[in-house]
C-alpha positions as CSV (number, residue, x, y, z in Angstrom):
1,M,130.4,101.8,94.0
2,T,130.7,98.5,96.0
3,N,131.0,94.8,94.8
4,A,128.0,93.8,96.6
5,N,125.5,91.6,94.6
6,R,122.3,93.0,93.3
7,W,119.0,91.1,93.8
8,S,115.5,91.4,91.8
9,N,112.5,90.3,92.2
10,T,110.1,88.2,89.9
11,F,106.2,87.8,89.8
12,F,103.9,85.0,89.4
13,A,100.1,84.9,89.8
14,L,98.4,82.4,92.0
15,P,95.9,79.9,90.3
16,L,92.3,80.0,90.9
17,V,90.0,77.1,91.3
18,V,86.6,78.1,89.5
19,G,84.6,74.9,89.1
20,L,82.3,75.4,91.9
21,F,81.3,78.8,90.9
22,A,79.7,78.2,87.2
23,C,76.8,76.2,88.4
24,N,75.3,78.8,90.8
25,L,76.3,82.2,89.7
26,T,74.9,84.3,86.9
27,D,76.4,87.8,85.9
28,N,73.7,89.0,83.4
29,G,76.4,89.6,80.6
30,R,78.8,91.5,82.3
31,N,81.7,88.9,83.0
32,D,82.1,88.1,79.0
33,T,84.7,89.6,76.7
34,G,82.2,92.1,75.6
35,A,80.4,95.1,77.4
36,D,82.4,95.3,80.6
37,D,85.9,94.8,78.8
38,D,87.0,98.3,79.1
39,S,90.6,98.3,79.6
40,A,91.4,99.8,76.3
41,G,89.1,102.7,77.3
42,E,91.1,103.3,80.4
43,S,92.8,106.6,80.6
44,A,95.7,107.9,82.9
45,S,93.1,109.8,85.1
46,G,91.1,106.6,85.7
47,E,88.0,107.5,83.5
48,T,86.7,105.5,80.7
49,D,85.6,106.1,77.3
50,G,82.2,104.8,78.0
51,A,82.7,100.9,77.7
52,G,82.3,100.1,81.2
53,D,79.0,102.3,81.4
54,D,76.5,99.5,81.0
55,T,73.7,98.9,83.4
56,G,73.8,95.3,83.5
57,E,73.5,93.5,87.0
58,S,76.6,92.1,88.9
59,A,76.7,88.7,90.8
60,N,76.2,88.9,94.6
61,V,79.0,87.2,96.3
62,T,81.1,87.1,99.5
63,I,84.6,88.0,100.0
64,F,84.8,84.1,101.0
65,D,83.7,83.0,97.6
66,I,86.2,85.1,96.0
67,Q,89.0,84.2,98.2
68,Q,88.2,80.3,98.1
69,G,88.3,80.2,94.2
70,M,84.6,80.1,93.5
71,V,84.7,83.0,91.4
72,P,86.4,83.2,88.1
73,E,88.8,86.0,87.5
74,G,87.3,88.8,85.3
75,T,83.9,88.3,86.9
76,V,82.1,91.8,88.0
77,V,80.6,91.4,91.3
78,T,78.8,93.1,94.3
79,I,79.7,92.4,97.8
80,R,77.6,93.5,100.5
81,D,77.9,94.8,104.2
82,V,81.6,94.6,104.4
83,V,83.6,96.5,106.8
84,V,86.6,98.9,105.6
85,T,89.7,97.8,107.6
86,S,92.1,100.4,106.8
87,P,92.9,104.0,105.7
88,V,92.9,104.6,102.0
89,N,96.5,104.9,100.4
90,F,95.8,107.8,97.9
91,E,99.0,107.1,96.1
92,K,98.2,103.5,95.5
93,N,94.5,103.9,95.1
94,G,93.9,101.2,97.7
95,V,91.9,100.2,100.6
96,F,91.1,96.9,102.6
97,V,87.7,95.7,103.3
98,Q,86.6,92.4,105.2
99,E,83.6,90.1,105.9
100,Q,82.4,91.4,109.5
101,Q,82.6,87.7,111.0
102,G,86.6,87.8,110.2
103,G,88.5,84.8,109.9
104,E,90.3,83.0,107.0
105,F,89.6,84.2,103.4
106,S,87.5,87.2,104.8
107,G,89.5,89.9,103.2
108,I,90.3,91.7,100.1
109,Y,92.0,94.7,98.7
110,L,90.0,97.3,96.8
111,Y,92.0,99.1,93.9
112,M,89.8,102.1,93.0
113,W,90.1,104.4,89.9
114,N,90.9,108.0,90.7
115,E,87.4,109.2,89.8
116,V,86.5,106.8,92.7
117,V,89.4,107.3,95.3
118,D,88.8,111.3,94.8
119,R,85.2,111.6,95.5
120,V,84.5,108.8,97.9
121,A,85.4,109.2,101.5
122,L,86.1,105.8,103.3
123,S,87.5,105.3,106.8
124,P,88.0,102.2,109.0
125,G,84.4,101.3,110.6
126,D,82.7,102.2,107.4
127,V,80.1,99.5,106.2
128,V,80.2,99.4,102.2
129,K,78.5,97.9,99.2
130,V,81.1,97.3,96.5
131,T,80.7,96.5,93.0
132,G,84.1,95.6,91.0
133,E,85.8,93.3,88.8
134,Y,87.7,90.6,90.7
135,T,91.3,90.4,89.2
136,V,94.6,88.8,90.7
137,F,97.3,91.3,90.2
138,Y,100.7,89.7,90.4
139,G,99.4,87.2,93.0
140,M,97.3,89.7,95.1
141,S,93.8,89.3,94.7
142,Q,91.7,92.5,94.3
143,L,88.3,94.0,93.3
144,T,88.9,96.9,90.6
145,V,86.4,99.5,91.3
146,R,85.7,101.9,88.2
147,R,83.2,104.3,89.1
148,Q,82.0,106.5,92.0
149,G,78.7,105.0,92.3
150,D,80.2,101.3,92.7
151,V,81.5,102.0,96.5
152,E,78.4,102.9,98.9
153,V,78.6,103.5,102.6
154,V,75.4,102.0,104.4
155,G,76.3,102.2,107.8
156,S,79.3,101.7,110.3
157,A,80.5,98.8,112.5
158,E,83.7,97.7,114.8
159,T,86.4,96.8,112.4
160,P,86.9,92.8,112.9
161,A,89.2,92.0,115.5
162,P,92.7,90.8,114.1
163,A,93.4,87.3,113.7
164,V,96.3,86.3,115.9
165,V,98.6,84.2,114.1
166,P,102.2,83.1,114.0
167,A,104.6,85.4,112.2
168,A,106.0,82.3,110.2
169,D,102.5,81.0,109.2
170,V,101.7,84.2,107.2
171,A,105.4,85.1,105.9
172,T,106.2,84.4,102.4
173,G,105.9,80.5,102.0
174,G,103.9,80.3,105.4
175,N,101.1,77.4,105.3
176,R,98.3,80.0,106.0
177,A,99.6,82.9,104.1
178,R,97.2,82.6,101.2
179,N,94.2,82.0,103.5
180,Y,94.8,85.6,105.1
181,Q,95.7,87.4,102.3
182,G,93.5,90.8,102.7
183,V,92.6,89.9,106.4
184,L,93.6,92.1,109.5
185,V,96.1,90.0,111.3
186,Q,98.3,90.3,114.4
187,V,101.5,88.9,115.4
188,E,102.8,89.0,118.7
189,N,106.3,89.0,120.5
190,V,108.5,89.2,117.3
191,A,111.9,90.7,117.1
192,V,113.3,92.5,114.3
193,T,115.8,90.5,112.3
194,Q,116.7,92.6,109.6
195,P,116.6,96.6,109.7
196,V,114.4,98.8,107.4
197,N,115.6,98.8,103.8
198,Q,115.4,101.3,100.9
199,H,111.8,100.1,100.4
200,G,110.7,101.1,103.8
201,E,110.6,97.3,104.9
202,F,112.0,95.5,108.0
203,V,111.8,91.7,108.7
204,V,110.8,90.2,112.0
205,D,111.0,86.6,113.3
206,G,109.5,84.0,111.0
207,G,110.7,86.1,108.0
208,L,107.7,88.3,108.0
209,L,108.1,91.7,106.3
210,V,106.5,94.9,108.0
211,D,106.0,97.3,105.2
212,D,105.4,101.3,105.3
213,F,102.4,101.1,103.0
214,F,100.2,103.3,105.1
215,V,102.9,104.5,107.8
216,T,105.3,106.7,105.9
217,G,107.7,109.9,106.2
218,D,108.5,110.8,109.7
219,D,106.1,108.2,111.0
220,A,107.5,105.3,109.6
221,P,109.1,102.9,112.1
222,D,112.9,102.5,111.9
223,P,113.5,99.9,114.8
224,N,117.0,98.4,115.6
225,V,118.0,94.9,115.0
226,G,116.8,92.8,118.0
227,A,114.1,95.2,119.1
228,V,110.9,93.3,120.3
229,F,107.4,94.4,119.5
230,D,104.7,93.4,121.6
231,S,102.3,93.1,118.7
232,I,102.2,94.4,115.2
233,T,98.7,94.4,113.2
234,G,97.6,95.3,109.7
235,P,96.1,93.7,106.8
236,L,98.1,91.0,105.0
237,Y,99.4,92.0,101.4
238,F,101.4,90.3,98.6
239,S,103.5,91.9,96.2
240,F,106.9,91.5,94.5
241,D,106.7,87.8,95.4
242,K,106.4,88.5,99.1
243,Y,103.7,88.6,101.9
244,R,103.9,91.5,104.1
245,I,101.8,93.0,106.9
246,L,101.0,96.7,106.7
247,P,100.4,98.2,109.9
248,R,97.9,101.2,109.4
249,T,99.1,103.6,112.2
250,R,101.9,103.9,114.6
251,D,99.3,102.5,117.1
252,D,99.4,99.1,115.3
253,L,103.0,98.7,116.3
254,V,103.3,98.2,119.9
255,G,106.7,98.1,121.5
256,G,109.7,97.9,119.2
257,E,112.3,99.5,121.6
258,G,115.8,98.2,122.3
259,G,117.7,96.3,119.8
260,V,121.2,97.2,118.7
261,S,122.0,99.6,115.9
262,S,123.9,98.4,113.0
263,T,127.2,100.0,113.8
264,I,129.7,99.4,111.0
265,T,132.6,100.8,109.3
266,I,133.1,102.5,106.0
267,Y,135.2,99.4,105.0
268,D,132.5,97.3,105.5
269,I,130.2,99.4,103.1
270,Q,132.9,99.7,100.3
271,E,133.9,96.1,100.5
272,G,130.4,94.9,99.9
273,R,129.4,93.6,103.4
274,V,126.2,95.7,103.9
275,R,123.2,95.6,101.6
276,E,122.0,98.7,100.0
277,G,119.2,100.4,101.7
278,D,120.3,99.3,105.3
279,R,120.5,101.7,108.1
280,V,124.0,102.1,109.4
281,V,125.6,104.1,112.0
282,V,129.2,104.8,111.3
283,E,131.3,106.2,114.3
284,D,134.2,108.5,114.7
285,V,134.9,109.3,111.0
286,V,136.7,112.2,109.8
287,V,135.1,114.8,107.5
288,T,137.5,115.3,104.7
289,T,135.9,118.0,102.5
290,P,133.7,121.1,103.0
291,P,130.1,120.8,101.8
292,S,129.9,120.5,97.9
293,F,128.8,123.6,95.8
294,N,125.1,122.8,96.5
295,G,125.5,122.3,100.0
296,K,124.1,118.9,100.2
297,M,127.6,116.4,99.9
298,F,130.6,115.8,101.8
299,F,133.0,113.3,102.3
300,V,134.4,111.4,105.4
301,Q,137.0,108.7,106.1
302,D,138.2,106.2,108.6
303,P,141.1,107.5,110.3
304,K,142.9,104.3,109.9
305,G,143.1,105.3,106.1
306,G,144.1,103.2,103.1
307,A,142.0,101.6,100.4
308,W,138.2,101.4,101.0
309,S,138.4,104.1,103.9
310,G,136.5,106.9,102.5
311,I,132.7,107.4,101.5
312,A,130.3,110.4,100.5
313,V,127.6,111.6,102.8
314,F,124.4,113.1,101.2
315,V,122.1,115.1,103.5
316,Q,118.8,115.4,101.9
317,N,117.6,118.4,104.0
318,E,120.8,120.2,104.5
319,E,119.4,123.3,106.3
320,G,121.6,123.9,109.4
321,L,124.4,121.7,108.3
322,D,127.6,122.8,110.0
323,V,130.7,120.3,109.1
324,S,134.3,121.6,108.4
325,V,137.4,119.6,107.6
326,G,138.8,117.8,110.6
327,D,135.4,117.3,112.4
328,V,135.2,113.8,113.6
329,V,131.6,112.7,113.5
330,T,129.2,109.8,113.8
331,L,126.4,109.3,111.2
332,D,123.2,107.8,111.3
333,G,121.8,107.0,107.8
334,R,121.3,104.7,105.2
335,Y,123.8,103.1,102.6
336,Q,122.7,103.9,99.1
337,E,124.4,103.6,95.7
338,Y,123.8,107.0,93.6
339,Y,124.6,106.0,89.9
340,D,127.2,103.6,91.2
341,Q,128.9,106.0,93.9
342,S,128.5,104.7,97.6
343,Q,127.0,107.2,100.0
344,I,125.5,107.3,103.3
345,V,122.3,109.5,103.1
346,L,121.1,111.3,106.3
347,S,117.7,112.7,106.3
348,N,119.0,115.9,108.0
349,P,122.0,117.4,109.9
350,G,120.4,116.0,113.1
351,N,121.6,112.7,112.3
352,L,125.1,113.9,112.5
353,E,127.0,114.0,115.9
354,K,130.4,115.8,116.4
355,T,132.6,114.0,118.6
356,G,135.8,115.6,118.2
357,T,138.8,116.5,115.5
358,G,141.2,114.7,113.7
359,T,143.4,114.7,110.5
360,I,143.8,112.5,107.4
361,T,146.9,112.3,105.4
362,P,146.1,111.8,101.8
363,E,147.2,108.7,100.2
364,T,149.8,109.1,97.2
365,V,148.5,107.4,94.1
366,S,149.1,107.1,90.5
367,P,146.5,108.8,88.2
368,A,146.1,105.9,86.0
369,D,145.5,103.7,89.0
370,V,142.5,105.7,90.2
371,A,141.2,107.1,86.9
372,T,138.0,105.4,85.3
373,G,138.9,101.6,84.5
374,G,142.1,102.1,86.9
375,R,143.2,99.0,88.8
376,L,142.5,100.8,92.0
377,Q,139.6,102.7,90.8
378,E,137.2,101.1,93.3
379,N,139.3,100.7,96.1
380,Y,139.9,104.6,96.4
381,E,136.5,105.9,95.8
382,G,135.6,108.4,98.6
383,V,139.4,108.4,100.0
384,L,141.5,111.6,99.9
385,V,144.4,111.1,97.6
386,M,147.2,113.1,96.2
387,V,148.7,112.8,92.6
388,E,152.1,114.3,91.8
389,G,154.1,115.7,88.9
390,V,151.0,115.7,86.3
391,D,150.4,117.6,83.4
392,V,147.3,119.2,81.9
393,T,146.3,117.2,78.8
394,R,142.8,118.6,78.6
395,T,141.6,122.3,79.4
396,I,138.5,123.2,81.2
397,N,134.9,121.7,79.8
398,Q,131.6,123.4,80.1
399,W,131.2,121.1,83.4
400,G,134.1,122.8,85.1
401,E,136.3,119.8,84.6
402,F,139.9,119.2,83.1
403,E,142.2,116.4,82.6
404,V,145.8,115.6,83.6
405,D,148.0,112.8,82.1
406,D,145.5,112.0,79.6
407,V,143.8,109.8,82.1
408,L,142.4,111.6,85.0
409,I,139.4,114.1,85.3
410,V,139.9,116.8,88.0
411,D,136.4,117.9,88.8
412,D,135.1,121.4,90.5
413,L,132.7,119.6,92.9
414,F,133.8,122.0,95.8
415,F,133.8,125.4,93.8
416,T,130.8,127.5,93.1
417,E,130.4,128.7,89.3
418,G,133.5,130.5,88.1
419,S,135.5,130.2,91.1
420,G,137.3,126.7,90.3
421,P,140.6,126.3,88.7
422,D,141.2,126.8,84.9
423,P,144.9,125.9,84.0
424,A,146.3,126.2,80.5
425,L,146.9,123.0,78.4
426,G,150.6,121.8,79.4
427,I,150.8,123.2,82.8
428,R,152.5,121.1,85.2
429,F,151.2,120.6,88.8
430,Q,153.7,119.5,91.5
431,S,150.5,117.9,93.2
432,I,147.0,117.8,93.1
433,T,145.0,116.6,96.3
434,G,141.4,115.7,96.6
435,V,138.8,113.3,97.4
436,M,138.0,110.5,94.6
437,G,134.4,110.6,93.4
438,Y,132.5,109.0,90.8
439,S,129.6,110.5,88.6
440,F,128.4,110.1,84.9
441,Q,130.3,106.9,84.7
442,N,133.5,108.4,85.5
443,A,136.0,108.3,88.4
444,K,137.1,112.1,89.2
445,L,139.5,113.8,91.6
446,A,137.7,116.6,93.4
447,P,140.2,119.3,95.1
448,R,138.7,121.0,97.8
449,G,139.9,124.4,97.3
450,L,142.8,126.3,95.1
451,D,145.2,125.3,97.9
452,D,144.9,121.6,96.8
453,L,146.4,122.4,93.5
454,V,150.3,123.2,93.9
455,A,151.9,124.2,90.5
456,R,155.5,124.2,89.7
């Protein structure tokens, strides 16, 4: 658990200019508050209860009309002969389309209900006719498509060439960002200024976010700070108050080699100098524990020792993990807080390199100082410590924990069920050694084996 500040997002919607639209557009009764207002009939599956199944005609408009404020929000419209410019994101039910001539105000996002996205196959280059309701979702213009028949593939064409724009112009606050919302754009010769965060985004020159909306998992880019991309291409999207470019495949990211990895120390993390979600490379730290009972977690410590020197390591896919107490390792992962316990998350054992062997001497501490609420609790989270001359004041509970000196919980994190210590009330230990962890809102001392508990 660090003392780093948290940040949060707020939402706002962009105003629409609607005056030009009323004099030349009719909707034949579908954009009032009656027949097409079927939000109350929407189910979790994206189906309706019949409220939207009218047969009225929609207004024929262009994406230019919509994006330049000539269509009132809530109007049901039809756009014709527009080109699909992205793959479909099936998790978010979304795809981008664009007028064939391209340029400013030429693109828009389609949000499709489940019955549409599951049954209509769309690919980049499809020319489509679309009927949907124009809405602004937290500042992002979109057409909401409710019925399978409201998207029709009518041909194919080359996708419009991306508009080459300066990154700063289409980043959050850029003077042309709103103009290119939903449009396929390209930025060139941009360097990475911030590494990938926990949301799958990194930042390039001009403050432009590059998001993993389409390129996820093992294909997602993870460039070092300073790496230069010859070009990055994708539709421009707005969410969580920020504009971001969405590469559609890895082919949309050209270059990106080089740069410097974010080599830091455990002290940097634990003292709050690293943002949660940042990629981190921590070199030549000493493994202080075996893997936990589930095989996924172990602890490491800077050989200099002392306060702020230890941290947990969590391995998402632990198959093949081979670490032992005393291994010196280099880790390449991400810093995360898991219910307020600081940890470095590795995707697999391949992100760990053994570089030697070493030893860590436990820090002798007072139980009250490192227990929950103690004055040194934060300082020694993740650190190998020893408490001396402590008495059992609460026997083992259903979670395999007991308590000493009425203050410090002793946990069975490194013991399989039934193999941990079970001391009687009043037993005095000459010493107990282990790492300080944090779970379920309590600091806990976790011995690594029975040898860490020395009775009088």
